[in-house]
C-alpha positions as CSV (number, residue, x, y, z in Angstrom):
1,M,-30.0,57.8,14.9
2,R,-26.3,58.3,14.6
3,K,-26.3,56.5,11.2
4,K,-29.1,58.8,9.9
5,T,-27.2,61.9,11.2
6,F,-24.0,60.8,9.5
7,L,-25.7,60.1,6.2
8,S,-27.4,63.5,6.4
9,L,-24.1,65.3,7.0
10,L,-22.5,63.3,4.2
11,G,-25.2,64.3,1.8
12,I,-24.9,67.9,2.7
13,L,-21.1,67.7,2.2
14,I,-21.5,66.1,-1.3
15,I,-23.9,68.9,-2.2
16,V,-21.5,71.6,-1.0
17,I,-18.6,70.1,-3.0
18,A,-20.8,69.8,-6.1
19,L,-21.8,73.5,-5.8
20,A,-18.4,74.8,-5.0
21,P,-16.6,76.7,-7.8
22,H,-14.0,74.7,-9.8
23,V,-10.5,75.2,-8.5
24,S,-8.2,76.4,-11.3
25,H,-4.7,75.1,-11.7
26,K,-3.6,78.3,-13.4
27,T,-0.7,80.2,-11.8
28,A,-1.4,83.5,-10.2
29,A,0.1,85.2,-13.2
30,Q,-2.3,83.6,-15.6
31,D,-5.2,84.7,-13.4
32,D,-3.9,88.2,-13.7
33,G,-3.9,88.2,-17.5
34,W,-0.5,86.7,-18.2
35,K,0.1,83.6,-20.3
36,P,2.9,81.1,-20.3
37,Y,5.8,81.1,-22.8
38,T,6.1,78.4,-25.4
39,E,9.2,76.5,-26.6
40,E,9.1,78.3,-29.9
41,M,9.6,81.6,-28.1
42,L,13.0,80.4,-26.9
43,A,14.5,80.7,-30.4
44,G,17.4,78.3,-29.8
45,G,18.0,79.3,-26.2
46,T,17.5,76.9,-23.3
47,V,15.8,77.5,-20.0
48,K,18.1,77.4,-17.0
49,E,15.5,78.8,-14.5
50,D,11.8,78.7,-15.2
51,A,9.2,81.4,-15.0
52,R,8.1,83.1,-11.8
53,P,4.7,81.7,-10.8
54,E,3.5,85.3,-10.1
55,G,4.7,86.6,-13.4
56,P,7.5,88.9,-14.5
57,L,6.4,91.7,-12.1
58,P,5.7,91.9,-8.4
59,A,2.3,90.3,-7.5
60,D,0.6,93.7,-7.0
61,C,1.6,95.0,-10.4
62,P,-0.9,94.8,-13.3
63,A,0.0,93.5,-16.7
64,P,1.3,96.3,-19.0
65,A,-1.5,98.5,-20.6
66,A,-1.8,98.6,-24.3
67,K,-0.2,101.7,-25.8
68,D,0.5,103.2,-29.2
69,K,4.1,103.8,-28.3
70,Y,6.4,101.8,-25.9
71,V,9.6,103.4,-24.6
72,I,12.3,100.9,-23.8
73,G,15.3,102.1,-21.8
74,M,18.7,100.4,-22.5
75,S,21.3,100.9,-19.8
76,Q,24.7,99.8,-21.2
77,A,27.7,99.2,-19.0
78,N,30.0,100.9,-21.6
79,K,30.5,101.5,-25.3
80,A,34.2,101.1,-25.2
81,E,34.0,97.3,-25.9
82,P,33.2,96.4,-29.5
83,W,31.0,93.6,-28.2
84,R,28.8,96.1,-26.4
85,E,28.5,98.3,-29.4
86,A,27.4,95.2,-31.2
87,M,24.7,94.6,-28.5
88,N,23.4,98.1,-28.9
89,S,23.3,97.8,-32.7
90,Q,21.4,94.5,-32.5
91,I,18.9,96.0,-30.1
92,A,18.4,99.0,-32.4
93,A,18.0,96.8,-35.5
94,A,15.6,94.4,-33.8
95,A,13.5,97.3,-32.5
96,E,13.1,98.8,-36.0
97,A,10.8,95.9,-36.8
98,Y,8.3,97.3,-34.4
99,P,7.1,100.8,-35.2
100,D,5.6,101.2,-31.7
101,F,9.0,100.7,-30.0
102,E,11.3,103.5,-29.2
103,V,14.7,102.6,-27.5
104,V,16.6,105.2,-25.4
105,F,20.2,104.2,-24.9
106,Q,22.4,105.2,-21.9
107,D,26.2,104.6,-21.6
108,A,27.6,104.1,-18.1
109,A,31.2,104.3,-19.3
110,Q,32.2,101.6,-16.8
111,D,31.0,103.7,-13.9
112,N,28.6,102.0,-11.5
113,A,27.4,105.3,-10.0
114,K,26.7,106.7,-13.5
115,Q,24.8,103.6,-14.4
116,V,22.6,104.0,-11.3
117,S,22.0,107.6,-12.3
118,D,21.3,106.5,-15.9
119,V,18.6,104.1,-14.7
120,E,17.1,106.8,-12.4
121,N,16.9,109.1,-15.4
122,L,15.2,106.5,-17.6
123,L,12.6,105.8,-14.9
124,T,12.0,109.5,-14.6
125,Q,11.3,109.6,-18.4
126,G,8.6,107.0,-17.8
127,I,10.0,104.0,-19.7
128,D,7.8,101.0,-20.2
129,L,10.5,98.4,-19.9
130,L,14.2,98.4,-18.9
131,I,17.0,96.4,-20.5
132,I,20.2,96.6,-18.6
133,S,23.7,95.1,-19.0
134,P,25.3,95.9,-15.6
135,N,28.8,97.2,-15.3
136,E,29.0,95.1,-12.0
137,A,26.4,93.0,-10.3
138,A,26.2,94.2,-6.7
139,P,26.1,98.0,-7.2
140,L,23.1,97.7,-9.5
141,N,20.9,95.5,-7.4
142,D,19.1,98.3,-5.6
143,I,18.2,100.5,-8.6
144,V,17.1,97.4,-10.6
145,K,14.9,96.4,-7.7
146,Q,13.5,99.9,-7.6
147,A,12.6,99.8,-11.3
148,W,11.0,96.3,-10.9
149,E,9.0,97.2,-7.8
150,S,7.6,100.3,-9.7
151,C,6.0,97.8,-12.1
152,V,8.6,98.3,-14.9
153,P,9.6,94.9,-16.4
154,V,13.4,94.4,-16.3
155,I,15.5,92.3,-18.7
156,V,19.1,91.8,-17.6
157,L,21.7,91.0,-20.3
158,D,25.1,89.4,-20.0
159,R,25.9,90.0,-16.4
160,N,23.5,88.5,-13.9
161,L,22.6,90.3,-10.6
162,V,22.9,88.9,-7.1
163,D,19.3,89.7,-6.1
164,P,16.3,88.1,-8.0
165,N,14.3,91.4,-8.4
166,Y,13.9,91.5,-12.1
167,S,11.8,89.9,-14.8
168,M,14.4,87.7,-16.7
169,F,18.0,87.2,-17.5
170,I,19.4,86.5,-21.0
171,G,23.0,85.4,-21.5
172,A,25.4,82.7,-22.5
173,D,26.9,80.4,-20.0
174,N,30.3,82.0,-19.3
175,V,31.5,79.0,-17.2
176,A,30.8,76.7,-20.1
177,I,32.6,79.0,-22.5
178,G,35.6,79.3,-20.2
179,R,35.6,75.6,-19.8
180,G,35.7,75.1,-23.6
181,A,38.7,77.5,-23.7
182,G,40.5,75.6,-21.0
183,Q,39.9,72.3,-22.8
184,Y,41.1,73.7,-26.1
185,A,44.3,75.0,-24.4
186,A,45.0,71.7,-22.8
187,Q,44.5,69.8,-26.0
188,W,46.6,72.2,-28.0
189,C,49.5,71.9,-25.6
190,A,49.2,68.1,-25.7
191,D,49.1,68.1,-29.6
192,N,52.1,70.4,-29.8
193,G,54.3,68.7,-27.3
194,R,54.1,71.5,-24.7
195,E,54.4,69.4,-21.6
196,D,54.9,72.3,-19.3
197,C,52.0,74.3,-21.0
198,L,52.8,77.7,-19.5
199,I,49.6,79.9,-19.6
200,A,49.1,83.6,-19.1
201,E,45.6,85.0,-18.5
202,I,44.3,88.5,-19.2
203,R,41.1,88.9,-17.2
204,G,38.0,91.1,-17.6
205,L,36.8,93.7,-15.2
206,E,37.4,92.8,-11.5
207,G,34.0,92.1,-9.8
208,A,32.2,91.4,-13.1
209,P,30.5,88.0,-13.0
210,P,31.6,87.1,-16.6
211,A,35.2,87.6,-15.6
212,K,34.9,85.3,-12.6
213,D,32.9,82.7,-14.6
214,R,35.3,82.7,-17.6
215,G,38.2,82.3,-15.2
216,D,36.6,79.5,-13.2
217,G,35.4,77.7,-16.3
218,F,38.9,77.9,-17.8
219,R,40.4,76.2,-14.8
220,L,37.8,73.5,-15.0
221,G,38.7,72.9,-18.7
222,L,42.3,72.7,-17.9
223,A,41.5,70.0,-15.3
224,D,39.5,68.2,-17.9
225,G,42.6,68.0,-20.0
226,G,45.0,66.9,-17.3
227,L,46.4,70.3,-16.4
228,S,45.7,72.5,-13.3
229,E,45.7,76.1,-12.1
230,D,49.4,75.7,-11.5
231,N,49.9,75.9,-15.3
232,I,48.7,79.5,-15.1
233,I,51.9,81.4,-14.4
234,F,50.5,85.0,-14.9
235,S,47.0,86.4,-14.4
236,Q,46.1,90.1,-14.5
237,N,42.9,92.1,-15.3
238,A,42.7,94.6,-18.2
239,D,39.0,95.6,-17.8
240,W,38.0,94.1,-21.2
241,L,40.0,96.7,-23.1
242,R,42.6,96.2,-25.8
243,E,44.7,99.2,-24.7
244,R,44.9,97.9,-21.1
245,A,45.8,94.4,-22.2
246,V,48.9,95.5,-24.1
247,P,50.9,96.5,-21.0
248,A,49.5,93.7,-19.0
249,A,50.6,91.1,-21.6
250,A,53.9,92.9,-22.0
251,A,54.6,92.3,-18.4
252,A,53.6,88.6,-18.8
253,F,56.0,88.0,-21.8
254,Q,58.8,90.0,-20.1
255,S,58.6,87.8,-17.0
256,N,58.4,84.6,-19.0
257,P,59.0,84.7,-22.8
258,D,58.3,80.9,-23.0
259,I,54.5,81.3,-22.6
260,D,52.6,78.7,-24.6
261,V,49.0,79.9,-24.3
262,L,47.6,83.4,-23.8
263,Y,44.0,83.4,-22.7
264,G,42.1,86.7,-23.0
265,H,38.7,86.9,-21.5
266,N,37.6,88.7,-24.7
267,D,38.9,89.1,-28.2
268,P,40.1,92.7,-27.8
269,M,42.3,91.7,-24.8
270,A,43.6,88.7,-26.7
271,E,44.4,91.0,-29.6
272,G,46.2,93.4,-27.3
273,A,48.3,90.5,-26.0
274,Y,49.2,89.6,-29.6
275,I,50.4,93.1,-30.2
276,A,52.5,93.0,-26.9
277,A,54.0,89.7,-28.0
278,Q,55.0,91.1,-31.4
279,D,56.5,94.2,-29.7
280,A,58.5,91.9,-27.3
281,G,60.0,90.0,-30.3
282,I,58.1,86.8,-29.4
283,E,57.5,84.3,-32.2
284,V,53.7,84.7,-32.2
285,S,53.1,81.6,-34.3
286,D,54.5,79.6,-31.3
287,V,51.8,80.9,-29.0
288,L,48.1,80.0,-28.9
289,F,46.1,83.2,-28.4
290,I,42.6,82.5,-27.1
291,G,39.7,85.0,-27.2
292,I,36.0,85.2,-26.6
293,D,33.3,87.1,-28.5
294,A,33.8,86.3,-32.2
295,L,32.2,89.4,-33.6
296,P,31.8,89.3,-37.4
297,T,33.2,92.8,-37.8
298,P,36.4,93.8,-39.7
299,D,38.4,93.9,-36.4
300,G,36.4,91.2,-34.7
301,G,37.4,87.7,-33.5
302,I,36.3,85.8,-36.6
303,M,38.5,87.8,-38.9
304,S,41.3,87.6,-36.4
305,V,41.2,83.8,-36.6
306,L,41.1,83.9,-40.4
307,E,44.0,86.3,-40.4
308,G,46.0,84.2,-38.0
309,R,46.2,86.4,-34.9
310,L,43.9,84.4,-32.7
311,G,44.2,80.6,-32.7
312,V,40.6,80.2,-31.4
313,T,37.7,82.3,-30.2
314,F,34.2,81.5,-29.0
315,V,31.0,83.1,-30.3
316,Y,29.5,85.0,-27.3
317,P,26.0,86.1,-28.3
318,T,24.9,89.6,-27.1
319,G,21.3,88.7,-26.5
320,G,20.3,92.1,-28.0
321,K,17.8,90.7,-30.6
322,Q,16.4,88.3,-28.0
323,A,15.9,91.1,-25.5
324,I,13.7,93.0,-27.9
325,E,11.7,89.9,-28.8
326,W,11.0,89.2,-25.2
327,A,10.2,92.8,-24.5
328,R,7.5,92.6,-27.2
329,L,6.1,89.4,-25.7
330,I,6.0,90.9,-22.2
331,L,4.6,94.3,-23.1
332,E,2.2,93.4,-25.9
333,E,1.3,89.7,-25.5
334,H,1.6,89.5,-21.7
335,V,3.8,86.4,-21.8
336,V,5.5,85.3,-18.6
337,P,9.2,84.7,-19.7
338,P,11.6,82.2,-18.2
339,R,13.7,83.7,-15.4
340,W,16.9,82.7,-17.1
341,V,17.4,81.9,-20.8
342,V,20.9,80.6,-21.8
343,L,22.1,81.4,-25.3
344,P,24.2,78.9,-27.2
345,F,27.9,79.5,-28.1
346,D,30.2,78.1,-30.7
347,T,34.0,77.5,-31.1
348,V,35.7,79.3,-34.0
349,D,39.2,78.1,-35.1
350,P,41.0,77.6,-38.4
351,S,39.0,74.4,-39.1
352,N,35.6,76.2,-39.3
353,G,36.5,79.9,-39.4
354,Q,35.4,80.4,-43.0
355,E,32.2,78.6,-42.4
356,V,31.3,80.7,-39.4
357,C,32.4,83.8,-41.3
358,N,29.9,82.9,-44.1
359,A,27.1,82.2,-41.6
360,F,27.6,85.6,-39.9
361,A,28.3,87.6,-43.0
362,C,31.7,88.8,-41.9
363,P,33.9,90.8,-44.3
364,N,35.5,87.7,-45.8
365,A,32.2,85.9,-46.4
366,Q,32.1,83.8,-49.5
């Protein structure tokens, strides 16, 4: 009797399983109308952190509705840095390819409170997607979370946030770039017989993640080359600005005129240090000036290398074009982007400066 009962129950169980609906292995995002990204969409970038399983928006947010016109808000940390002007220009140029895209730009002028207000104003205007390059990380967390939780996709550029309440981050690896700069400095000192290798550092904005990462990476690179943090005899911030780097570097050269390497966290600050060295009567050809950005503009880093002011710079992509491409994929194609896309960087020095200039169509392109 027990055997018959067991077989009967087993038969019922088999029937129930057979009639049960097929269990999908799709993510929750795919069930809600989203689809996964493909490798082709990365366009040369690499994924450091994969996509959210629930999609680029909170789980209770629907995929963006189809519209004749999409308004994208761009909250920029400042327009004083040439690199940020280049980011804005690349965003505007990329958006021109899509007639249904309108981009509204806001300039925070290096003011956290103003940037919060800028984003609030953009949200009031009813933007469909927010692109933001934060002035500093922590002060922008709450307003970005507010935008994201109101079902507005958020793409963060250049400076990552502390909290994960956004759709995706696009940026180069500042630690890796800083490390490359440190390795270059150590090798240059070794090649030129500078055993003491005295280094001055002009840092970016205090509290900004790229400044910390470029400083940390630089120290790793020095260690790779057999040097240490002790070789850095001067370090002062200049907020990414050439005009603030001039007096900072002047103080460095005044306290120690035998500096071998001047590391600026961006090209404008390295250029400001070059001016300060000239004003102090330093033989600038004896100093390695290192920058980061390598813009292909008349006063950018590539031309500075070709004209002999900077010894080396590093291409730091703005991510502007990529932000617009991902905005289109999110808004129109409902693609779930990676959480973090790392953009590649390149070294530019006298050995390849002309080649890079040609590739980026800088003023001296041949």
